[in-house]
ZALUMFI-754166 format. One line per 10 residues: number of its first residue (from 0); their letters; for each residue y, x, z of C-alpha. Coordinates in steps of 0.25 Angstrom, whole numbers, padded with zeros to 4 digits. Layout:
// ZALUMFI-754166
NUM> A> Y:X:Z; ...
***
This chain:
// ZALUMFI-754166
0> MSRPRNSRHD> -0118:0107:-0081; -0115:0097:-0071; -0112:0082:-0074; -0099:0076:-0073; -0098:0071:-0058; -0092:0057:-0062; -0102:0054:-0073; -0107:0040:-0075; -0121:0044:-0069; -0114:0049:-0057
10> IERYSRLFAE> -0106:0036:-0055; -0119:0027:-0057; -0127:0036:-0048; -0117:0035:-0036; -0112:0021:-0039; -0125:0015:-0033; -0122:0022:-0019; -0108:0016:-0017; -0105:0005:-0007; -0102:-0008:-0013
20> RAHVVKSSAM> -0087:-0007:-0008; -0086:0006:-0015; -0088:-0001:-0028; -0077:-0011:-0026; -0067:-0002:-0019; -0054:-0001:-0027; -0046:0012:-0027; -0032:0013:-0022; -0022:0013:-0034; -0013:0023:-0027
30> RDMMSITDRP> -0023:0033:-0023; -0029:0033:-0037; -0016:0039:-0042; -0013:0049:-0031; -0019:0061:-0039; -0011:0057:-0051; 0002:0054:-0044; 0001:0067:-0037; 0005:0075:-0050; 0019:0080:-0049
40> EVISLAGGLP> 0023:0074:-0063; 0019:0060:-0059; 0030:0051:-0053; 0021:0042:-0043; 0027:0029:-0040; 0012:0025:-0035; 0009:0030:-0022; 0016:0025:-0009; 0021:0039:-0006; 0032:0040:0005
50> DTKSFPPELL> 0042:0051:0003; 0036:0062:0013; 0046:0073:0007; 0056:0066:0016; 0049:0070:0029; 0056:0082:0035; 0046:0094:0033; 0053:0101:0046; 0049:0089:0054; 0034:0089:0049
60> ESVMSQMART> 0034:0104:0052; 0039:0101:0066; 0029:0090:0069; 0017:0098:0064; 0022:0110:0072; 0023:0102:0085; 0009:0096:0082; 0003:0109:0081; 0010:0114:0094; 0007:0103:0103
70> SSAELLQYGP> -0005:0094:0097; -0013:0103:0089; -0026:0100:0096; -0024:0085:0096; -0020:0083:0082; -0033:0091:0077; -0042:0082:0085; -0048:0069:0083; -0041:0057:0089; -0044:0042:0093
80> TEGLGIMKDC> -0048:0033:0081; -0036:0024:0084; -0026:0035:0084; -0018:0044:0094; -0009:0038:0104; 0002:0046:0100; 0001:0041:0086; 0000:0026:0090; 0013:0028:0098; 0020:0032:0085
90> IVEVMAEEGI> 0013:0020:0078; 0018:0010:0089; 0032:0016:0087; 0032:0014:0072; 0027:-0001:0074; 0038:-0003:0084; 0048:0000:0073; 0042:-0011:0065; 0044:-0021:0076; 0030:-0020:0081
100> TADPDDVVVT> 0025:-0018:0096; 0012:-0011:0095; 0002:-0006:0105; -0004:0008:0102; -0018:0002:0106; -0017:-0008:0094; -0015:0004:0084; -0025:0012:0076; -0020:0024:0069; -0026:0026:0055
110> TGGQQVIDLV> -0026:0036:0043; -0015:0029:0036; -0012:0014:0034; -0023:0014:0023; -0033:0016:0033; -0029:0004:0041; -0031:-0005:0029; -0045:0002:0027; -0049:0000:0042; -0044:-0015:0043
120> TRTLVDPGDT> -0051:-0019:0031; -0064:-0011:0035; -0063:-0018:0049; -0060:-0032:0044; -0066:-0034:0031; -0081:-0036:0026; -0084:-0037:0011; -0079:-0049:0005; -0069:-0052:0016; -0055:-0056:0012
130> IIAEAPTYPG> -0042:-0049:0014; -0028:-0054:0010; -0018:-0045:0004; -0005:-0045:-0004; -0005:-0045:-0019; -0002:-0034:-0022; -0007:-0026:-0010; -0007:-0012:-0006; -0016:-0004:-0015; -0021:0005:-0005
140> AVPSFSSFQA> -0027:-0008:0002; -0035:-0012:-0010; -0046:-0001:-0009; -0047:-0004:0006; -0049:-0019:0003; -0058:-0017:-0009; -0067:-0006:-0002; -0071:-0016:0010; -0073:-0027:-0001; -0063:-0037:0003
150> NVVQIDFDEN> -0058:-0049:-0004; -0043:-0047:-0005; -0035:-0059:-0008; -0021:-0055:-0012; -0008:-0063:-0009; 0004:-0062:-0019; 0017:-0058:-0013; 0032:-0060:-0017; 0045:-0053:-0013; 0042:-0059:0001
160> GMKIDVLEET> 0028:-0053:0002; 0014:-0059:0003; 0015:-0074:-0001; 0011:-0080:0012; 0010:-0094:0006; 0000:-0089:-0004; -0007:-0082:0008; -0009:-0095:0015; -0014:-0102:0003; -0024:-0090:0001
170> LARLDREGIT> -0028:-0091:0016; -0031:-0106:0014; -0039:-0104:0002; -0047:-0093:0009; -0049:-0103:0020; -0055:-0113:0011; -0065:-0102:0006; -0069:-0098:0020; -0062:-0085:0019; -0054:-0079:0030
180> PKFIYTIPTF> -0047:-0066:0027; -0049:-0054:0035; -0034:-0050:0035; -0022:-0050:0027; -0016:-0037:0022; -0002:-0036:0020; 0010:-0026:0018; 0022:-0036:0022; 0033:-0025:0021; 0036:-0018:0008
190> QNPGGVTMSL> 0022:-0022:0003; 0014:-0011:-0004; 0014:-0013:-0016; 0024:-0024:-0018; 0036:-0019:-0009; 0038:-0034:-0004; 0040:-0038:0010; 0035:-0050:0017; 0045:-0060:0021; 0047:-0063:0036
200> ERRQRLVEIA> 0043:-0077:0034; 0029:-0073:0027; 0027:-0063:0038; 0028:-0073:0048; 0019:-0083:0041; 0009:-0072:0038; 0008:-0069:0053; 0007:-0084:0056; -0005:-0085:0046; -0012:-0073:0052
210> QERELLVLED> -0011:-0079:0066; -0015:-0093:0062; -0027:-0088:0055; -0030:-0076:0064; -0030:-0068:0051; -0027:-0053:0052; -0016:-0046:0044; -0015:-0032:0041; 0000:-0028:0040; 0002:-0015:0032
220> NPYGMLRYSG> 0016:-0010:0035; 0018:0004:0029; 0032:0002:0024; 0039:-0007:0034; 0048:0004:0038; 0052:0007:0024; 0063:-0003:0022; 0075:-0001:0013; 0082:-0014:0013; 0080:-0028:0020
230> EPLPTLRELD> 0077:-0031:0034; 0064:-0027:0041; 0053:-0038:0044; 0044:-0039:0055; 0030:-0034:0052; 0019:-0044:0053; 0013:-0037:0065; 0026:-0039:0072; 0026:-0054:0069; 0011:-0056:0073
240> GGEFVMYLGT> 0011:-0047:0085; -0002:-0040:0082; -0011:-0052:0083; -0016:-0053:0068; -0007:-0042:0061; -0013:-0029:0059; -0002:-0018:0057; -0004:-0006:0047; 0005:0005:0048; 0006:0019:0043
250> FSKILSPGIR> 0015:0032:0044; 0012:0034:0029; 0026:0028:0025; 0034:0031:0037; 0030:0045:0039; 0019:0051:0030; 0007:0046:0022; 0000:0059:0023; -0002:0059:0038; -0011:0046:0036
260> VGWLEAPAPV> -0007:0039:0049; -0007:0024:0049; -0011:0013:0060; -0016:-0001:0062; -0011:-0010:0073; -0019:-0022:0075; -0025:-0032:0085; -0035:-0025:0094; -0048:-0031:0090; -0045:-0027:0075
270> LAKVNIAKQA> -0040:-0013:0079; -0053:-0010:0087; -0061:-0013:0075; -0052:-0005:0066; -0053:0007:0075; -0068:0007:0075; -0067:0007:0059; -0057:0019:0060; -0068:0026:0068; -0077:0026:0057
280> ADLCPSSLSQ> -0066:0029:0047; -0060:0041:0052; -0062:0043:0067; -0047:0044:0070; -0034:0046:0063; -0029:0061:0061; -0024:0066:0073; -0015:0076:0066; -0008:0065:0058; -0006:0057:0071
290> YLVATYFQQA> 0000:0068:0078; 0009:0071:0067; 0015:0057:0067; 0016:0058:0082; 0023:0071:0082; 0032:0067:0071; 0036:0055:0080; 0040:0064:0091; 0049:0073:0083; 0056:0063:0074
300> DWRDYVKTAC> 0060:0049:0072; 0050:0043:0061; 0061:0032:0059; 0070:0042:0053; 0060:0047:0043; 0057:0032:0039; 0072:0030:0037; 0073:0043:0028; 0061:0037:0020; 0068:0024:0018
310> AIYVKRRDAM> 0080:0031:0013; 0072:0038:0002; 0064:0026:-0002; 0075:0016:-0004; 0081:0025:-0014; 0068:0026:-0021; 0065:0011:-0021; 0079:0009:-0027; 0076:0019:-0037; 0063:0013:-0041
320> LGALERYFPP> 0069:-0002:-0041; 0080:0003:-0051; 0070:0011:-0060; 0062:-0002:-0061; 0074:-0010:-0065; 0077:0000:-0076; 0064:0004:-0081; 0054:-0007:-0080; 0053:-0018:-0090; 0061:-0031:-0087
330> EATWTKPEGG> 0048:-0039:-0085; 0044:-0030:-0073; 0047:-0034:-0059; 0046:-0027:-0045; 0048:-0029:-0031; 0060:-0024:-0024; 0055:-0019:-0010; 0064:-0018:0003; 0056:-0006:0007; 0042:0001:0007
340> LFIWATLPEV> 0038:0010:-0005; 0034:0001:-0017; 0038:-0008:-0028; 0029:-0017:-0035; 0032:-0019:-0050; 0026:-0029:-0060; 0026:-0027:-0075; 0024:-0037:-0086; 0010:-0042:-0086; 0006:-0035:-0098
350> INTTDLLAKA> 0007:-0022:-0091; -0005:-0017:-0083; 0000:-0006:-0073; -0014:0000:-0071; -0014:0004:-0086; 0001:0007:-0085; -0002:0017:-0074; -0009:0026:-0084; 0003:0027:-0093; 0012:0029:-0082
360> LSANVAFVPG> 0004:0041:-0077; 0005:0047:-0091; 0020:0046:-0088; 0018:0052:-0075; 0022:0040:-0066; 0013:0032:-0057; 0012:0019:-0050; 0002:0010:-0043; -0003:-0001:-0053; -0003:-0015:-0047
370> EGAYLDGRGG> -0018:-0018:-0048; -0021:-0008:-0037; -0013:-0018:-0027; -0022:-0030:-0030; -0037:-0033:-0029; -0038:-0044:-0039; -0034:-0037:-0052; -0019:-0041:-0051; -0007:-0031:-0052; -0009:-0027:-0066
380> NSMRLNFSGV> 0005:-0027:-0070; 0011:-0022:-0057; 0013:-0009:-0051; 0017:-0002:-0037; 0028:0008:-0037; 0031:0017:-0026; 0045:0022:-0024; 0044:0031:-0011; 0036:0043:-0017; 0046:0049:-0027
390> DEDQIVEGVR> 0061:0051:-0028; 0071:0041:-0035; 0071:0049:-0049; 0056:0049:-0050; 0055:0035:-0046; 0065:0031:-0058; 0057:0040:-0067; 0044:0035:-0063; 0048:0021:-0065; 0054:0024:-0078
400> RIGEVVGGQL> 0041:0030:-0083; 0033:0018:-0078; 0044:0009:-0085; 0042:0017:-0098; 0027:0015:-0098; 0028:0000:-0095; 0038:-0001:-0106; 0028:0005:-0116; 0017:-0004:-0112; 0026:-0017:-0113
410> DLWRKMTGEH> 0030:-0012:-0127; 0016:-0010:-0131; 0013:-0024:-0126; 0025:-0030:-0134; 0020:-0023:-0147; 0006:-0029:-0145; 0011:-0043:-0141; 0024:-0045:-0148; 0030:-0049:-0135; 0044:-0044:-0132
420> RAVRPPAVAD> 0044:-0046:-0117; 0033:-0045:-0106; 0030:-0056:-0096; 0037:-0055:-0083; 0027:-0053:-0072; 0027:-0059:-0058; 0038:-0053:-0049; 0030:-0047:-0038; 0015:-0048:-0039; 0005:-0050:-0050
430> KAPVRSLAAR> -0001:-0064:-0051; -0013:-0060:-0060; -0020:-0048:-0068; -0015:-0045:-0082; -0023:-0053:-0091; -0015:-0056:-0104; -0020:-0052:-0117; -0007:-0043:-0120; -0009:-0036:-0107; -0024:-0033:-0110
440> KLRRAGNE> -0020:-0028:-0123; -0009:-0019:-0118; -0018:-0014:-0107; -0028:-0010:-0118; -0017:-0003:-0126; -0012:0004:-0115; -0025:0011:-0112; -0027:0015:-0126
***
């Protein structure tokens, strides 16, 4: 009889073979749940899934047919590492819609936006180097940063985005310690996971800081065109002119995540090194996917599809905000985004959302626990909720189920402590890990 493959012996035998970075890398909070949330009975408010059902199937059929007729040899072939010219033309068109005048030669096409984060970190960061990011930050960036053994300093945000005064204080402290950050990573528009948007004043000051210090900024902008209210703001890249801001874009949210096409637009010296790193990573982006995007741009106005998506998402956002008001406890708070795909909810500090997720999954509903958006142990009583992936009825039912589980945990805490009301948490971002005795008791009880 063969031994179980995941025995303790196997773990110990292979462990000594792993690189040091393999021991410290953190798994993505979203990817861990994909197999679970793929079950049809689970209402997933976890992954940042756009509504691909709204894409016209007859248009996809027409695009694929034209590709097969006119470009079959090319789309099955290798391409340049930096991407095809026809793809870069589409990217430049999209960036122009955001107010950016870009040169195709300053663009590298990637396998989704996630690869941009990996390549930039790979290119700029040695083990122990410092990166600055928002607190909380995109959960998908956490494994990239940790895999390259970066020291990540996270800056809290409020309803106006990253607190730039705190950033300046942090940079001054790092100066005294002899530390120069390699780059600042930020999602200034409809931040993931927070949903907040950086104000114009803070954007301008951040760009000034980058120029004064000659400090690179990676602007991650997957959601900028998914605006449902308020006025558009200039991107950091537009304000900077391309001197120190590296711009990350993707077609995942404005067309399809399945095609896995993203891009980086950056200063030429940085781009050249990133392109070399990309050669080692995947040789070249998918020619098939690039031709799909380019052919789609020839046949249809991509802006119409974005408008269709926004009309769907605004209803779902409103449904989630209404459900949170109805089903979450009065001590809870949440952000109210003007666009994007996410709401960041903060529960009473006695609740740990990582523990809560197990109970929520038993009720066939999922979310992303807040700890997955931090690298320092914070976020224990927060969660990221996605409103784009399921319809309004499922959103309301999903929030109701989570609220019911939260209510059960709070009732248990009150019975254990004799308290009648939980402590109201911070409005936007957690300030510290959960450490209260009551919280630890509740966590143990919830696991029994």
